[in-house]
A tleap script that builds the chain and sets N, CA, C and O, in Angstrom:
source leaprc.protein.ff14SB
mol = sequence {
  NMET ARG TRP LEU MET ILE GLY LEU LEU VAL
  SER LEU PHE ALA LEU LEU VAL ALA ALA ALA
  GLY GLY ALA ARG HIE ILE LEU ILE GLN ARG
  SER LYS LEU ASN ARG LYS PRO VAL ALA GLY
  ALA GLY GLU THR LYS SER PRO PRO VAL GLY
  SER LYS THR ASN ALA SER GLN THR PRO ASN
  SER ASP THR THR ASP GLU SER ASP CLEU
}
set mol.1.N position { -60.583 -72.998 198.334 }
set mol.1.CA position { -60.647 -72.913 196.901 }
set mol.1.C position { -59.369 -73.440 196.247 }
set mol.1.O position { -59.405 -74.036 195.170 }
set mol.2.N position { -58.251 -73.211 196.915 }
set mol.2.CA position { -56.983 -73.690 196.392 }
set mol.2.C position { -56.972 -75.209 196.328 }
set mol.2.O position { -56.466 -75.780 195.362 }
set mol.3.N position { -57.527 -75.882 197.349 }
set mol.3.CA position { -57.534 -77.350 197.368 }
set mol.3.C position { -58.421 -77.919 196.263 }
set mol.3.O position { -58.125 -78.979 195.711 }
set mol.4.N position { -59.493 -77.225 195.947 }
set mol.4.CA position { -60.337 -77.683 194.845 }
set mol.4.C position { -59.592 -77.615 193.512 }
set mol.4.O position { -59.713 -78.519 192.685 }
set mol.5.N position { -58.828 -76.554 193.304 }
set mol.5.CA position { -58.050 -76.414 192.068 }
set mol.5.C position { -56.951 -77.469 192.000 }
set mol.5.O position { -56.697 -78.027 190.933 }
set mol.6.N position { -56.310 -77.744 193.106 }
set mol.6.CA position { -55.284 -78.792 193.135 }
set mol.6.C position { -55.914 -80.146 192.846 }
set mol.6.O position { -55.361 -80.938 192.082 }
set mol.7.N position { -57.057 -80.416 193.444 }
set mol.7.CA position { -57.757 -81.681 193.192 }
set mol.7.C position { -58.177 -81.816 191.732 }
set mol.7.O position { -58.088 -82.899 191.156 }
set mol.8.N position { -58.634 -80.717 191.136 }
set mol.8.CA position { -59.018 -80.736 189.726 }
set mol.8.C position { -57.814 -81.031 188.841 }
set mol.8.O position { -57.906 -81.846 187.923 }
set mol.9.N position { -56.699 -80.384 189.103 }
set mol.9.CA position { -55.498 -80.611 188.292 }
set mol.9.C position { -54.966 -82.032 188.446 }
set mol.9.O position { -54.536 -82.654 187.475 }
set mol.10.N position { -55.000 -82.537 189.672 }
set mol.10.CA position { -54.527 -83.906 189.898 }
set mol.10.C position { -55.423 -84.908 189.182 }
set mol.10.O position { -54.930 -85.860 188.577 }
set mol.11.N position { -56.741 -84.700 189.245 }
set mol.11.CA position { -57.653 -85.637 188.591 }
set mol.11.C position { -57.542 -85.541 187.066 }
set mol.11.O position { -57.661 -86.554 186.376 }
set mol.12.N position { -57.317 -84.347 186.541 }
set mol.12.CA position { -57.105 -84.207 185.099 }
set mol.12.C position { -55.825 -84.908 184.656 }
set mol.12.O position { -55.792 -85.551 183.607 }
set mol.13.N position { -54.780 -84.782 185.454 }
set mol.13.CA position { -53.527 -85.463 185.137 }
set mol.13.C position { -53.712 -86.982 185.176 }
set mol.13.O position { -53.193 -87.694 184.316 }
set mol.14.N position { -54.448 -87.474 186.168 }
set mol.14.CA position { -54.702 -88.912 186.262 }
set mol.14.C position { -55.521 -89.401 185.069 }
set mol.14.O position { -55.271 -90.487 184.547 }
set mol.15.N position { -56.490 -88.609 184.642 }
set mol.15.CA position { -57.291 -88.960 183.474 }
set mol.15.C position { -56.434 -88.987 182.214 }
set mol.15.O position { -56.599 -89.862 181.365 }
set mol.16.N position { -55.527 -88.035 182.094 }
set mol.16.CA position { -54.622 -87.995 180.952 }
set mol.16.C position { -53.710 -89.221 180.925 }
set mol.16.O position { -53.486 -89.806 179.865 }
set mol.17.N position { -53.192 -89.605 182.073 }
set mol.17.CA position { -52.334 -90.790 182.159 }
set mol.17.C position { -53.127 -92.051 181.801 }
set mol.17.O position { -52.613 -92.917 181.093 }
set mol.18.N position { -54.361 -92.165 182.278 }
set mol.18.CA position { -55.190 -93.328 181.971 }
set mol.18.C position { -55.515 -93.396 180.482 }
set mol.18.O position { -55.485 -94.477 179.895 }
set mol.19.N position { -55.823 -92.261 179.866 }
set mol.19.CA position { -56.118 -92.242 178.434 }
set mol.19.C position { -54.882 -92.616 177.617 }
set mol.19.O position { -54.990 -93.343 176.630 }
set mol.20.N position { -53.714 -92.125 178.021 }
set mol.20.CA position { -52.481 -92.466 177.317 }
set mol.20.C position { -52.178 -93.964 177.457 }
set mol.20.O position { -51.737 -94.603 176.502 }
set mol.21.N position { -52.415 -94.510 178.639 }
set mol.21.CA position { -52.205 -95.944 178.827 }
set mol.21.C position { -53.152 -96.785 177.992 }
set mol.21.O position { -52.757 -97.812 177.440 }
set mol.22.N position { -54.408 -96.350 177.899 }
set mol.22.CA position { -55.375 -97.063 177.060 }
set mol.22.C position { -54.995 -97.014 175.593 }
set mol.22.O position { -55.088 -98.020 174.890 }
set mol.23.N position { -54.566 -95.843 175.127 }
set mol.23.CA position { -54.148 -95.708 173.730 }
set mol.23.C position { -52.910 -96.558 173.443 }
set mol.23.O position { -52.803 -97.171 172.381 }
set mol.24.N position { -51.985 -96.590 174.389 }
set mol.24.CA position { -50.769 -97.409 174.217 }
set mol.24.C position { -51.127 -98.887 174.151 }
set mol.24.O position { -50.577 -99.626 173.335 }
set mol.25.N position { -52.040 -99.315 175.004 }
set mol.25.CA position { -52.471 -100.713 175.015 }
set mol.25.C position { -53.106 -101.088 173.673 }
set mol.25.O position { -52.826 -102.154 173.126 }
set mol.26.N position { -53.959 -100.209 173.148 }
set mol.26.CA position { -54.605 -100.477 171.864 }
set mol.26.C position { -53.571 -100.569 170.752 }
set mol.26.O position { -53.647 -101.467 169.914 }
set mol.27.N position { -52.612 -99.663 170.732 }
set mol.27.CA position { -51.587 -99.690 169.686 }
set mol.27.C position { -50.739 -100.953 169.763 }
set mol.27.O position { -50.391 -101.530 168.732 }
set mol.28.N position { -50.404 -101.388 170.975 }
set mol.28.CA position { -49.613 -102.608 171.129 }
set mol.28.C position { -50.396 -103.819 170.641 }
set mol.28.O position { -49.845 -104.671 169.945 }
set mol.29.N position { -51.677 -103.906 170.999 }
set mol.29.CA position { -52.491 -105.048 170.578 }
set mol.29.C position { -52.677 -105.062 169.062 }
set mol.29.O position { -52.643 -106.129 168.450 }
set mol.30.N position { -52.869 -103.903 168.451 }
set mol.30.CA position { -53.015 -103.851 166.992 }
set mol.30.C position { -51.738 -104.282 166.301 }
set mol.30.O position { -51.792 -104.981 165.289 }
set mol.31.N position { -50.584 -103.878 166.829 }
set mol.31.CA position { -49.327 -104.274 166.194 }
set mol.31.C position { -49.102 -105.774 166.330 }
set mol.31.O position { -48.531 -106.397 165.434 }
set mol.32.N position { -49.543 -106.364 167.443 }
set mol.32.CA position { -49.430 -107.817 167.597 }
set mol.32.C position { -50.323 -108.536 166.601 }
set mol.32.O position { -49.920 -109.548 166.027 }
set mol.33.N position { -51.535 -108.024 166.387 }
set mol.33.CA position { -52.442 -108.647 165.433 }
set mol.33.C position { -51.924 -108.522 164.008 }
set mol.33.O position { -52.101 -109.438 163.205 }
set mol.34.N position { -51.291 -107.407 163.688 }
set mol.34.CA position { -50.776 -107.210 162.341 }
set mol.34.C position { -49.575 -108.087 162.054 }
set mol.34.O position { -49.310 -108.398 160.893 }
set mol.35.N position { -48.844 -108.494 163.076 }
set mol.35.CA position { -47.692 -109.364 162.876 }
set mol.35.C position { -48.091 -110.801 162.628 }
set mol.35.O position { -47.379 -111.531 161.938 }
set mol.36.N position { -49.236 -111.225 163.188 }
set mol.36.CA position { -49.672 -112.606 163.013 }
set mol.36.C position { -50.229 -112.804 161.609 }
set mol.36.O position { -50.943 -111.939 161.102 }
set mol.37.N position { -49.912 -113.935 160.970 }
set mol.37.CA position { -50.533 -114.203 159.675 }
set mol.37.C position { -52.018 -114.524 159.854 }
set mol.37.O position { -52.426 -115.075 160.876 }
set mol.38.N position { -52.803 -114.177 158.862 }
set mol.38.CA position { -54.231 -114.437 158.918 }
set mol.38.C position { -54.459 -115.937 158.827 }
set mol.38.O position { -53.795 -116.620 158.047 }
set mol.39.N position { -55.399 -116.458 159.622 }
set mol.39.CA position { -55.669 -117.889 159.627 }
set mol.39.C position { -56.129 -118.327 158.242 }
set mol.39.O position { -57.040 -117.735 157.663 }
set mol.40.N position { -55.496 -119.362 157.723 }
set mol.40.CA position { -55.873 -119.896 156.427 }
set mol.40.C position { -55.269 -119.144 155.260 }
set mol.40.O position { -55.599 -119.433 154.110 }
set mol.41.N position { -54.388 -118.183 155.524 }
set mol.41.CA position { -53.808 -117.404 154.443 }
set mol.41.C position { -52.580 -118.087 153.853 }
set mol.41.O position { -52.015 -117.608 152.870 }
set mol.42.N position { -52.169 -119.189 154.442 }
set mol.42.CA position { -50.995 -119.889 153.947 }
set mol.42.C position { -51.281 -120.642 152.672 }
set mol.42.O position { -52.319 -120.451 152.037 }
set mol.43.N position { -50.360 -121.488 152.308 }
set mol.43.CA position { -50.514 -122.267 151.087 }
set mol.43.C position { -51.637 -123.284 151.266 }
set mol.43.O position { -51.647 -124.047 152.232 }
set mol.44.N position { -52.568 -123.289 150.341 }
set mol.44.CA position { -53.696 -124.213 150.402 }
set mol.44.C position { -53.648 -125.149 149.212 }
set mol.44.O position { -53.120 -124.812 148.152 }
set mol.45.N position { -54.201 -126.316 149.405 }
set mol.45.CA position { -54.269 -127.282 148.319 }
set mol.45.C position { -55.605 -127.099 147.624 }
set mol.45.O position { -56.656 -127.314 148.227 }
set mol.46.N position { -55.573 -126.709 146.374 }
set mol.46.CA position { -56.805 -126.555 145.623 }
set mol.46.C position { -57.132 -127.874 144.936 }
set mol.46.O position { -56.225 -128.615 144.558 }
set mol.47.N position { -58.420 -128.175 144.768 }
set mol.47.CA position { -58.782 -129.424 144.113 }
set mol.47.C position { -58.368 -129.395 142.652 }
set mol.47.O position { -58.228 -128.317 142.075 }
set mol.48.N position { -58.168 -130.563 142.040 }
set mol.48.CA position { -57.819 -130.596 140.615 }
set mol.48.C position { -58.891 -129.897 139.790 }
set mol.48.O position { -60.035 -129.766 140.226 }
set mol.49.N position { -58.520 -129.452 138.607 }
set mol.49.CA position { -59.396 -128.633 137.789 }
set mol.49.C position { -60.686 -129.349 137.430 }
set mol.49.O position { -61.746 -128.722 137.423 }
set mol.50.N position { -60.634 -130.636 137.133 }
set mol.50.CA position { -61.822 -131.354 136.688 }
set mol.50.C position { -62.681 -131.898 137.803 }
set mol.50.O position { -63.744 -132.449 137.515 }
set mol.51.N position { -62.292 -131.780 139.051 }
set mol.51.CA position { -63.051 -132.397 140.138 }
set mol.51.C position { -64.188 -131.496 140.595 }
set mol.51.O position { -64.112 -130.272 140.488 }
set mol.52.N position { -65.249 -132.125 141.109 }
set mol.52.CA position { -66.390 -131.391 141.648 }
set mol.52.C position { -66.360 -131.524 143.163 }
set mol.52.O position { -65.983 -132.571 143.688 }
set mol.53.N position { -66.753 -130.471 143.866 }
set mol.53.CA position { -66.766 -130.542 145.325 }
set mol.53.C position { -68.102 -131.103 145.781 }
set mol.53.O position { -69.139 -130.886 145.155 }
set mol.54.N position { -68.050 -131.820 146.872 }
set mol.54.CA position { -69.249 -132.402 147.443 }
set mol.54.C position { -70.023 -131.313 148.184 }
set mol.54.O position { -69.407 -130.453 148.813 }
set mol.55.N position { -71.345 -131.327 148.127 }
set mol.55.CA position { -72.159 -130.304 148.780 }
set mol.55.C position { -71.990 -130.332 150.295 }
set mol.55.O position { -72.147 -129.304 150.954 }
set mol.56.N position { -71.674 -131.491 150.852 }
set mol.56.CA position { -71.500 -131.564 152.300 }
set mol.56.C position { -70.179 -130.941 152.744 }
set mol.56.O position { -70.016 -130.613 153.919 }
set mol.57.N position { -69.230 -130.774 151.814 }
set mol.57.CA position { -67.945 -130.176 152.164 }
set mol.57.C position { -68.024 -128.659 152.232 }
set mol.57.O position { -67.265 -128.037 152.975 }
set mol.58.N position { -68.925 -128.054 151.474 }
set mol.58.CA position { -69.035 -126.607 151.478 }
set mol.58.C position { -70.404 -126.203 152.005 }
set mol.58.O position { -71.384 -126.256 151.262 }
set mol.59.N position { -70.495 -125.803 153.264 }
set mol.59.CA position { -71.797 -125.426 153.819 }
set mol.59.C position { -72.297 -124.131 153.185 }
set mol.59.O position { -71.520 -123.238 152.848 }
set mol.60.N position { -73.599 -124.058 153.036 }
set mol.60.CA position { -74.221 -122.879 152.456 }
set mol.60.C position { -74.696 -121.977 153.582 }
set mol.60.O position { -75.530 -122.378 154.394 }
set mol.61.N position { -74.173 -120.769 153.635 }
set mol.61.CA position { -74.536 -119.855 154.718 }
set mol.61.C position { -75.896 -119.211 154.486 }
set mol.61.O position { -76.453 -118.599 155.397 }
set mol.62.N position { -76.445 -119.343 153.259 }
set mol.62.CA position { -77.735 -118.717 152.978 }
set mol.62.C position { -78.891 -119.500 153.566 }
set mol.62.O position { -79.949 -118.927 153.829 }
set mol.63.N position { -78.717 -120.785 153.777 }
set mol.63.CA position { -79.801 -121.591 154.318 }
set mol.63.C position { -79.755 -121.558 155.841 }
set mol.63.O position { -78.683 -121.630 156.442 }
set mol.64.N position { -80.920 -121.450 156.453 }
set mol.64.CA position { -80.966 -121.443 157.912 }
set mol.64.C position { -81.812 -122.618 158.372 }
set mol.64.O position { -82.833 -122.949 157.768 }
set mol.65.N position { -81.375 -123.221 159.423 }
set mol.65.CA position { -82.098 -124.332 160.018 }
set mol.65.C position { -83.070 -123.762 161.050 }
set mol.65.O position { -82.809 -122.714 161.641 }
set mol.66.N position { -84.186 -124.449 161.265 }
set mol.66.CA position { -85.156 -123.954 162.226 }
set mol.66.C position { -84.585 -123.931 163.649 }
set mol.66.O position { -85.037 -123.152 164.489 }
set mol.67.N position { -83.599 -124.779 163.914 }
set mol.67.CA position { -83.010 -124.797 165.247 }
set mol.67.C position { -82.145 -123.561 165.491 }
set mol.67.O position { -81.877 -123.217 166.642 }
set mol.68.N position { -81.695 -122.875 164.400 }
set mol.68.CA position { -80.886 -121.677 164.549 }
set mol.68.C position { -81.711 -120.468 164.967 }
set mol.68.O position { -81.172 -119.496 165.496 }
set mol.69.N position { -83.026 -120.527 164.728 }
set mol.69.CA position { -83.886 -119.379 165.020 }
set mol.69.C position { -84.223 -119.311 166.442 }
set mol.69.O position { -84.941 -118.404 166.864 }
savepdb mol mol.pdb
quit
């Protein structure tokens, strides 16, 4: 019975260490993502006020092609 209790405590400790390592990994990855600038968030060139954009330059996400289905 003593060996079962020792095995239980050892496995609980190992589970605790694994959970702490997983949480640490997640926190490190989130901090790395927060440090990187968002793609396209930099300075952008906007078209002149009077210009019109071409329909082929701005794809419409509402339309679906039959090949997408």
